[in-house]
Steps between C-alpha positions, in 0.01 A plus 500: 500500500320190370284295726665184626399223734815501712848492358688491829610865478418766754166626370497815712853598402428443132180703526686792659764479226229508233342805665836679512568423133151615401542823697835574332361428153193718550702788645745481210197541271388812687242351735450594863486178704369443851566158649316342792699208636235358725596381844202264472237418237171344606238343278182674620160348418183713526400324823802648680451837667217751503453535123477274196848610388711219356837450333864497597574736789857632498630631832725790410795596709507857627761624255287390203174654623553868413631435149220249433228736624637788290508281189144374554376856551661616172448198278220348298616142483341309215764241411648211690716196453561216744814289534481194725731230622357215703688275741276255681218702655698827481420734214766767446333777311595824330217716371576803284217754490543784253375841398649526152398864446695612806771236455438392857531142624433334833664164568339279764738231618412225743444138587162337558430172678256333260404239759297782663350634178222253406210736573670792326580287194137387476367855540739653246425234240123520560496880473753519218705769668776550754626781722833600645476697824786675677485580868719561800551247777245683716238447229503853355391465136735679256347406166355227281521389139228318306600228254246379245646151470594286801676230296851655500492520880390143565681192374265239358583252776423759773 
């Protein structure tokens, strides 16, 4: 899923298709795959909330929560790859986080409004790292992933 600057296609639909294809390919290769199709993704700067947590916050739907939590409890995720498609200020993103030893993958799928991400972009670039957090709508934290390079998450013009 290469990054684009708006090709007129439905970015969300194409992102979901890419996630489905990736899931099928990984499963055919013997991987267990858990997918979080976020109902909402918010760019969270450290000034938001009661902690200095920052990154993309994926709001998981109830049916994804149990499988995600079980995967996070079992896995030691040390690999990741980010696939983005940008249309205007919308960034459609698919992040694959992997535990190669256990052949376990988590796919985080969502859309971020980059017009609300300036402080997060500045923080991530300054600190040289990024996080992906997954929570429920009520704010219950389900798990987080650390990424040692923010560049794949943030288009240059963001």
